[in-house]
Biopython code that builds the backbone (N, CA, C, O; Angstrom):
import numpy as np
from Bio.PDB.StructureBuilder import StructureBuilder

atoms = [
    (1, "MET", "N", (-92.568, 41.532, -49.072)),
    (1, "MET", "CA", (-93.319, 42.793, -49.572)),
    (1, "MET", "C", (-93.798, 43.213, -48.043)),
    (1, "MET", "O", (-93.640, 44.352, -47.603)),
    (2, "PHE", "N", (-94.253, 42.404, -47.483)),
    (2, "PHE", "CA", (-95.058, 42.230, -46.384)),
    (2, "PHE", "C", (-94.592, 42.745, -45.119)),
    (2, "PHE", "O", (-95.224, 43.381, -44.275)),
    (3, "GLU", "N", (-92.547, 42.110, -45.119)),
    (3, "GLU", "CA", (-92.077, 42.821, -44.273)),
    (3, "GLU", "C", (-91.887, 44.370, -44.676)),
    (3, "GLU", "O", (-91.784, 45.202, -43.774)),
    (4, "LEU", "N", (-91.860, 44.599, -45.474)),
    (4, "LEU", "CA", (-91.493, 45.899, -46.370)),
    (4, "LEU", "C", (-92.474, 46.911, -45.456)),
    (4, "LEU", "O", (-92.082, 47.711, -44.607)),
    (5, "PHE", "N", (-93.709, 46.679, -45.821)),
    (5, "PHE", "CA", (-94.653, 46.767, -45.266)),
    (5, "PHE", "C", (-94.722, 47.486, -43.860)),
    (5, "PHE", "O", (-94.707, 48.688, -43.596)),
    (6, "LYS", "N", (-94.781, 46.671, -43.258)),
    (6, "LYS", "CA", (-94.251, 45.894, -41.906)),
    (6, "LYS", "C", (-93.400, 47.735, -41.448)),
    (6, "LYS", "O", (-94.037, 48.752, -41.174)),
    (7, "ARG", "N", (-92.010, 47.614, -41.508)),
    (7, "ARG", "CA", (-91.521, 49.008, -41.925)),
    (7, "ARG", "C", (-91.816, 50.223, -42.042)),
    (7, "ARG", "O", (-91.634, 51.259, -41.404)),
    (8, "PHE", "N", (-92.361, 49.874, -43.078)),
    (8, "PHE", "CA", (-93.159, 51.450, -43.284)),
    (8, "PHE", "C", (-93.795, 52.311, -41.836)),
    (8, "PHE", "O", (-93.370, 53.248, -41.160)),
    (9, "LEU", "N", (-95.091, 51.399, -41.783)),
    (9, "LEU", "CA", (-95.759, 51.411, -41.103)),
    (9, "LEU", "C", (-95.155, 51.903, -39.350)),
    (9, "LEU", "O", (-95.694, 52.605, -38.494)),
    (10, "VAL", "N", (-93.713, 51.099, -39.365)),
    (10, "VAL", "CA", (-93.509, 51.548, -37.801)),
    (10, "VAL", "C", (-92.141, 52.606, -37.538)),
    (10, "VAL", "O", (-91.381, 52.988, -36.649)),
    (11, "ASP", "N", (-92.480, 52.790, -39.227)),
    (11, "ASP", "CA", (-91.238, 53.989, -39.279)),
    (11, "ASP", "C", (-91.018, 55.051, -38.893)),
    (11, "ASP", "O", (-91.206, 55.874, -39.789)),
    (12, "GLN", "N", (-90.567, 55.666, -37.591)),
    (12, "GLN", "CA", (-90.871, 57.126, -37.258)),
    (12, "GLN", "C", (-90.288, 58.292, -37.893)),
    (12, "GLN", "O", (-90.733, 59.408, -37.626)),
    (13, "LYS", "N", (-89.555, 58.170, -38.519)),
    (13, "LYS", "CA", (-88.376, 59.195, -39.418)),
    (13, "LYS", "C", (-89.456, 59.690, -40.413)),
    (13, "LYS", "O", (-90.139, 59.063, -41.222)),
    (14, "GLY", "N", (-89.379, 61.477, -39.994)),
    (14, "GLY", "CA", (-90.540, 62.271, -40.879)),
    (14, "GLY", "C", (-91.900, 62.662, -39.969)),
    (14, "GLY", "O", (-92.664, 63.527, -40.398)),
    (15, "VAL", "N", (-92.177, 61.952, -38.633)),
    (15, "VAL", "CA", (-93.137, 61.965, -38.654)),
    (15, "VAL", "C", (-93.451, 63.486, -37.962)),
    (15, "VAL", "O", (-94.454, 64.157, -38.204)),
    (16, "THR", "N", (-91.971, 63.995, -36.727)),
    (16, "THR", "CA", (-92.316, 65.599, -36.428)),
    (16, "THR", "C", (-91.870, 66.313, -37.676)),
    (16, "THR", "O", (-91.296, 67.198, -37.042)),
    (17, "ALA", "N", (-91.656, 66.666, -38.957)),
    (17, "ALA", "CA", (-91.874, 67.535, -39.695)),
    (17, "ALA", "C", (-93.213, 67.032, -40.100)),
    (17, "ALA", "O", (-93.934, 67.985, -39.801)),
    (18, "ILE", "N", (-94.185, 65.869, -40.732)),
    (18, "ILE", "CA", (-95.675, 65.855, -40.746)),
    (18, "ILE", "C", (-96.500, 66.819, -39.888)),
    (18, "ILE", "O", (-97.482, 67.546, -40.043)),
    (19, "GLU", "N", (-95.244, 66.332, -38.452)),
    (19, "GLU", "CA", (-96.623, 66.870, -37.220)),
    (19, "GLU", "C", (-96.428, 69.276, -37.472)),
    (19, "GLU", "O", (-97.157, 70.251, -37.657)),
    (20, "TYR", "N", (-95.388, 69.039, -37.338)),
    (20, "TYR", "CA", (-94.837, 70.628, -37.539)),
    (20, "TYR", "C", (-95.676, 71.301, -38.653)),
    (20, "TYR", "O", (-96.415, 72.276, -38.523)),
    (21, "GLY", "N", (-95.342, 70.380, -40.098)),
    (21, "GLY", "CA", (-96.588, 71.010, -41.045)),
    (21, "GLY", "C", (-98.339, 70.849, -40.393)),
    (21, "GLY", "O", (-99.114, 71.789, -40.573)),
    (22, "MET", "N", (-98.615, 70.090, -39.949)),
    (22, "MET", "CA", (-99.973, 70.156, -39.589)),
    (22, "MET", "C", (-100.316, 71.919, -38.687)),
    (22, "MET", "O", (-101.055, 72.898, -38.794)),
    (23, "MET", "N", (-99.573, 71.568, -38.119)),
    (23, "MET", "CA", (-99.436, 72.860, -36.945)),
    (23, "MET", "C", (-99.462, 74.058, -37.303)),
    (23, "MET", "O", (-99.793, 74.996, -36.577)),
    (24, "GLY", "N", (-99.050, 74.144, -38.676)),
    (24, "GLY", "CA", (-98.521, 75.219, -39.703)),
    (24, "GLY", "C", (-99.903, 75.462, -40.114)),
    (24, "GLY", "O", (-100.606, 76.387, -39.709)),
    (25, "VAL", "N", (-100.153, 74.782, -40.743)),
    (25, "VAL", "CA", (-101.856, 75.088, -41.339)),
    (25, "VAL", "C", (-102.601, 75.398, -40.732)),
    (25, "VAL", "O", (-103.406, 76.236, -41.139)),
    (26, "ALA", "N", (-102.686, 74.835, -39.396)),
    (26, "ALA", "CA", (-104.129, 74.874, -38.377)),
    (26, "ALA", "C", (-103.650, 76.564, -37.599)),
    (26, "ALA", "O", (-104.460, 77.419, -37.242)),
    (27, "LEU", "N", (-102.630, 76.628, -37.534)),
    (27, "LEU", "CA", (-101.956, 78.007, -37.158)),
    (27, "LEU", "C", (-103.106, 79.166, -38.072)),
    (27, "LEU", "O", (-104.046, 79.912, -37.799)),
    (28, "ALA", "N", (-102.175, 78.655, -39.502)),
    (28, "ALA", "CA", (-102.436, 80.239, -40.689)),
    (28, "ALA", "C", (-104.376, 79.970, -41.219)),
    (28, "ALA", "O", (-104.969, 80.604, -42.092)),
    (29, "GLY", "N", (-104.977, 78.778, -40.284)),
    (29, "GLY", "CA", (-106.347, 78.905, -40.179)),
    (29, "GLY", "C", (-107.220, 79.943, -39.241)),
    (29, "GLY", "O", (-108.197, 80.675, -39.407)),
    (30, "ALA", "N", (-106.179, 79.545, -37.988)),
    (30, "ALA", "CA", (-106.989, 80.107, -36.988)),
    (30, "ALA", "C", (-106.295, 81.284, -37.521)),
    (30, "ALA", "O", (-106.881, 82.192, -36.932)),
    (31, "LEU", "N", (-105.489, 81.784, -38.201)),
    (31, "LEU", "CA", (-105.298, 83.400, -37.987)),
    (31, "LEU", "C", (-106.336, 83.725, -39.276)),
    (31, "LEU", "O", (-107.340, 84.430, -39.171)),
    (32, "ALA", "N", (-105.988, 83.213, -40.234)),
    (32, "ALA", "CA", (-107.658, 83.926, -41.549)),
    (32, "ALA", "C", (-108.779, 84.022, -40.970)),
    (32, "ALA", "O", (-109.486, 84.973, -41.305)),
    (33, "LEU", "N", (-109.501, 82.661, -39.479)),
    (33, "LEU", "CA", (-110.282, 83.384, -39.267)),
    (33, "LEU", "C", (-110.201, 84.464, -37.975)),
    (33, "LEU", "O", (-111.261, 85.083, -38.063)),
    (34, "ILE", "N", (-109.678, 84.833, -37.162)),
    (34, "ILE", "CA", (-109.698, 85.713, -36.499)),
    (34, "ILE", "C", (-109.364, 86.878, -37.364)),
    (34, "ILE", "O", (-109.752, 88.015, -37.098)),
    (35, "MET", "N", (-108.705, 86.608, -38.309)),
    (35, "MET", "CA", (-108.371, 88.234, -38.524)),
    (35, "MET", "C", (-109.419, 88.710, -39.536)),
    (35, "MET", "O", (-109.707, 89.907, -39.544)),
    (36, "GLY", "N", (-110.037, 87.830, -40.424)),
    (36, "GLY", "CA", (-111.074, 88.135, -40.991)),
    (36, "GLY", "C", (-110.667, 88.647, -42.268)),
    (36, "GLY", "O", (-109.470, 88.438, -42.463)),
    (37, "ASN", "N", (-111.497, 89.503, -43.610)),
    (37, "ASN", "CA", (-111.433, 90.342, -44.388)),
    (37, "ASN", "C", (-111.099, 91.700, -43.999)),
    (37, "ASN", "O", (-110.972, 91.810, -42.780)),
    (38, "GLN", "N", (-110.921, 92.737, -44.640)),
    (38, "GLN", "CA", (-111.017, 94.267, -44.566)),
    (38, "GLN", "C", (-112.371, 94.075, -43.881)),
    (38, "GLN", "O", (-112.203, 94.114, -42.662)),
    (39, "ASP", "N", (-113.498, 93.906, -44.174)),
    (39, "ASP", "CA", (-114.863, 94.673, -43.511)),
    (39, "ASP", "C", (-115.345, 93.930, -42.378)),
    (39, "ASP", "O", (-116.411, 94.289, -41.879)),
    (40, "SER", "N", (-114.594, 92.743, -41.794)),
    (40, "SER", "CA", (-115.181, 92.021, -40.889)),
    (40, "SER", "C", (-114.054, 91.584, -39.982)),
    (40, "SER", "O", (-112.861, 91.845, -40.136)),
    (41, "GLY", "N", (-114.594, 90.899, -39.040)),
    (41, "GLY", "CA", (-112.780, 90.514, -38.066)),
    (41, "GLY", "C", (-112.434, 91.381, -37.512)),
    (41, "GLY", "O", (-112.858, 92.536, -37.469)),
    (42, "PHE", "N", (-111.639, 90.905, -37.043)),
    (42, "PHE", "CA", (-110.189, 91.854, -36.369)),
    (42, "PHE", "C", (-109.459, 93.772, -37.211)),
    (42, "PHE", "O", (-109.154, 94.901, -36.829)),
    (43, "ILE", "N", (-109.526, 93.072, -38.293)),
    (43, "ILE", "CA", (-109.068, 93.971, -39.330)),
    (43, "ILE", "C", (-110.137, 95.346, -39.864)),
    (43, "ILE", "O", (-109.993, 96.250, -40.687)),
    (44, "ALA", "N", (-111.072, 95.005, -39.063)),
    (44, "ALA", "CA", (-112.521, 95.625, -39.066)),
    (44, "ALA", "C", (-112.760, 96.628, -37.715)),
    (44, "ALA", "O", (-113.103, 97.809, -37.777)),
    (45, "ALA", "N", (-112.512, 95.911, -36.572)),
    (45, "ALA", "CA", (-112.384, 96.533, -36.119)),
    (45, "ALA", "C", (-110.629, 97.495, -35.211)),
    (45, "ALA", "O", (-110.529, 98.382, -34.364)),
    (46, "LEU", "N", (-109.744, 96.793, -35.889)),
    (46, "LEU", "CA", (-108.749, 98.164, -35.315)),
    (46, "LEU", "C", (-109.047, 99.238, -36.774)),
    (46, "LEU", "O", (-108.431, 100.302, -36.711)),
    (47, "SER", "N", (-109.595, 99.113, -37.570)),
    (47, "SER", "CA", (-109.757, 100.353, -38.864)),
    (47, "SER", "C", (-110.783, 101.119, -38.187)),
    (47, "SER", "O", (-110.483, 102.311, -38.118)),
    (48, "SER", "N", (-112.038, 100.781, -37.599)),
    (48, "SER", "CA", (-112.789, 101.448, -36.353)),
    (48, "SER", "C", (-112.489, 101.906, -35.811)),
    (48, "SER", "O", (-112.915, 103.053, -35.672)),
    (49, "LEU", "N", (-111.461, 101.385, -35.011)),
    (49, "LEU", "CA", (-110.949, 102.632, -33.548)),
    (49, "LEU", "C", (-110.070, 103.229, -34.444)),
    (49, "LEU", "O", (-109.944, 104.441, -34.271)),
    (50, "TYR", "N", (-109.441, 102.755, -35.323)),
    (50, "TYR", "CA", (-107.970, 103.962, -35.791)),
    (50, "TYR", "C", (-109.197, 105.178, -36.175)),
    (50, "TYR", "O", (-108.877, 106.113, -35.441)),
    (51, "SER", "N", (-110.497, 105.630, -37.005)),
    (51, "SER", "CA", (-111.003, 105.822, -37.506)),
    (51, "SER", "C", (-111.320, 107.253, -36.068)),
    (51, "SER", "O", (-111.050, 108.450, -35.970)),
    (52, "SER", "N", (-111.888, 106.406, -35.358)),
    (52, "SER", "CA", (-112.463, 107.083, -33.968)),
    (52, "SER", "C", (-111.194, 108.009, -33.568)),
    (52, "SER", "O", (-111.216, 109.211, -33.834)),
    (53, "ILE", "N", (-110.304, 107.528, -33.047)),
    (53, "ILE", "CA", (-108.791, 108.059, -32.985)),
    (53, "ILE", "C", (-108.641, 109.500, -33.270)),
    (53, "ILE", "O", (-108.491, 110.607, -32.751)),
    (54, "LEU", "N", (-108.809, 108.636, -34.787)),
    (54, "LEU", "CA", (-108.193, 110.798, -35.494)),
    (54, "LEU", "C", (-109.522, 111.447, -36.068)),
    (54, "LEU", "O", (-109.408, 112.363, -36.883)),
    (55, "ILE", "N", (-111.067, 110.907, -35.584)),
    (55, "ILE", "CA", (-111.662, 112.272, -35.309)),
    (55, "ILE", "C", (-111.985, 112.590, -34.082)),
    (55, "ILE", "O", (-112.574, 113.656, -33.899)),
    (56, "ALA", "N", (-111.653, 111.686, -32.914)),
    (56, "ALA", "CA", (-111.063, 112.762, -31.865)),
    (56, "ALA", "C", (-110.197, 113.186, -31.557)),
    (56, "ALA", "O", (-110.095, 113.591, -30.399)),
    (57, "PHE", "N", (-109.135, 113.292, -32.486)),
    (57, "PHE", "CA", (-107.842, 114.447, -31.893)),
    (57, "PHE", "C", (-107.860, 115.365, -33.537)),
    (57, "PHE", "O", (-106.862, 115.833, -34.084)),
    (58, "GLN", "N", (-108.868, 115.406, -33.905)),
    (58, "GLN", "CA", (-109.250, 116.482, -35.072)),
    (58, "GLN", "C", (-108.945, 117.893, -34.276)),
    (58, "GLN", "O", (-108.472, 118.087, -33.156)),
    (59, "PRO", "N", (-109.354, 118.703, -35.186)),
    (59, "PRO", "CA", (-109.731, 119.953, -34.200)),
    (59, "PRO", "C", (-110.745, 120.337, -34.185)),
    (59, "PRO", "O", (-111.250, 120.013, -35.260)),
    (60, "ALA", "N", (-111.645, 121.035, -33.422)),
    (60, "ALA", "CA", (-113.229, 121.656, -33.786)),
    (60, "ALA", "C", (-113.315, 122.265, -34.547)),
    (60, "ALA", "O", (-114.415, 122.730, -34.844)),
]
sb = StructureBuilder()
sb.init_structure("model")
sb.init_model(0)
sb.init_chain("A")
sb.init_seg("    ")
for serial, (resi, resn, name, xyz) in enumerate(atoms, 1):
    if name == "N":
        sb.init_residue(resn, " ", resi, " ")
    sb.init_atom(name, np.array(xyz, "f"), 0.0, 1.0, " ", f" {name:<3s}", serial, name[0])
structure = sb.get_structure()
């Protein structure tokens, strides 16, 4: 039983998949923080900019 546990600890198969999974979760979390929701963050800044552009191009 101890030998099986020792082999499990040194086995490197699947480690890359786990690392890629962790990077994916980290990237998704970072994007969620950067983008924010509709009322704050990057999306709100783009919405505000778009509204300003629309107002600037309306005929007087």
